[in-house]
C-alpha positions in Angstrom: -12.6 9.0 13.5 -12.9 5.1 12.7 -15.6 3.1 14.1 -14.1 0.4 16.0 -17.3 -1.9 15.3 -16.7 -1.3 11.3 -15.4 -4.6 10.4 -14.9 -3.4 6.7 -13.3 -0.3 7.3 -9.3 -1.4 5.5 -6.1 -0.9 8.5 -3.6 -3.7 7.6 -1.1 -3.5 5.3 -0.3 -6.9 3.6 3.3 -7.1 5.3 1.1 -6.9 8.1 -1.7 -9.4 7.9 1.2 -11.8 6.4 3.0 -11.7 9.6 -0.5 -12.0 11.9 -1.5 -15.3 10.0 1.6 -16.6 9.2 1.7 -16.8 5.9 3.9 -15.0 2.6 2.2 -12.0 1.3 2.4 -14.0 -1.9 -0.4 -16.4 -0.7 -2.7 -13.3 -0.5 -2.2 -11.7 -3.7 -2.5 -14.9 -5.0 -5.7 -15.6 -3.7 -6.9 -11.8 -4.5 -6.2 -13.2 -8.0 -8.0 -15.8 -7.4 -11.4 -13.5 -6.2 -11.2 -15.7 -2.7 -10.0 -12.2 -1.6 -10.7 -8.7 -2.3 -8.9 -5.8 -0.2 -9.2 -2.3 -0.8 -6.8 -0.7 -2.7 -5.5 2.6 -2.7 -2.9 4.1 -5.5 -0.2 0.9 -4.9 -1.1 -1.0 -1.6 -3.4 -3.0 0.0 -5.3 -2.8 2.7 -7.2 -5.2 4.7 -10.1 -5.0 7.1 -10.9 -7.2 9.8 -13.3 -8.6 8.3 -10.5 -9.8 5.5 -8.1 -10.8 8.3 -11.1 -13.4 9.8 -12.0 -14.5 6.1 -8.1 -15.0 5.4 -8.0 -17.2 8.8 -10.8 -19.1 7.5 -9.4 -19.9 4.6 -6.4 -21.1 5.4 -7.6 -23.5 8.5 -9.9 -25.1 5.4 -6.9 -25.5 3.2 -4.4 -26.6 6.1 -6.4 -27.9 8.6 -9.6 -29.7 6.4 -7.7 -30.2 3.5 -9.5 -28.2 1.4 -8.5 -26.9 -2.1 -9.3 -23.4 -3.6 -12.1 -24.9 -5.5 -13.8 -25.8 -2.8 -13.2 -22.5 -0.4 -14.6 -20.5 -3.3 -17.4 -22.7 -3.5 -17.6 -22.4 0.5 -17.4 -18.8 0.4 -20.4 -18.0 -1.8 -22.6 -20.6 0.9 -21.5 -18.6 3.3 -22.6 -15.6 1.7 -25.6 -16.6 0.7 -26.5 -18.1 3.6 -26.0 -14.5 5.4 -28.3 -12.7 2.8 -30.6 -15.5 4.3 -30.6 -15.0 7.5 -30.6 -11.5 7.0 -34.1 -12.2 5.2 -35.1 -14.1 7.6 -34.8 -11.7 10.3 -36.6 -8.6 8.7 -39.3 -11.4 7.5 -39.7 -12.1 11.4 -39.3 -8.4 12.3 -42.0 -7.8 10.1 -44.6 -10.5 11.3 -43.6 -9.9 14.8 -45.2 -6.1 14.1 -48.3 -7.8 12.3 -48.7 -9.9 14.6 -48.8 -7.0 17.7 -50.9 -4.6 15.4 -53.2 -7.2 15.0 -53.2 -7.9 19.1 -53.9 -4.1 19.7 -56.9 -4.3 17.5 -58.6 -6.9 19.2 -57.6 -5.6 22.6 -59.5 -2.1 21.1 -62.2 -4.1 20.2 -62.8 -6.2 23.1 -62.4 -3.0 25.2 -64.6 -0.9 23.1 -67.5 -3.5 23.0 -68.2 -3.3 27.3 
């Protein structure tokens, strides 16, 4: 059973994605060849996930609306990926710090009440 929250689950064939985004399937193949997108492959078919479709929509916005060339898109995608990694690391560090502060608070609290 497919988890509806899993944005990485391959769902859409290239013809469906091309209609969804209003581009020729060859454009999607070009983006794949250039390494901008990596759909899941089964035998001869490409299957795109919801995450892939969102990424493609962003690529199209960058190129169509903002005039960014494909090299620029590649740089933006790489920076965005690095930013997501840094954000996850920051969340992990904050969680660790919060737990450390919580433990320290409990130790102090116990010490205060054990002295009385």
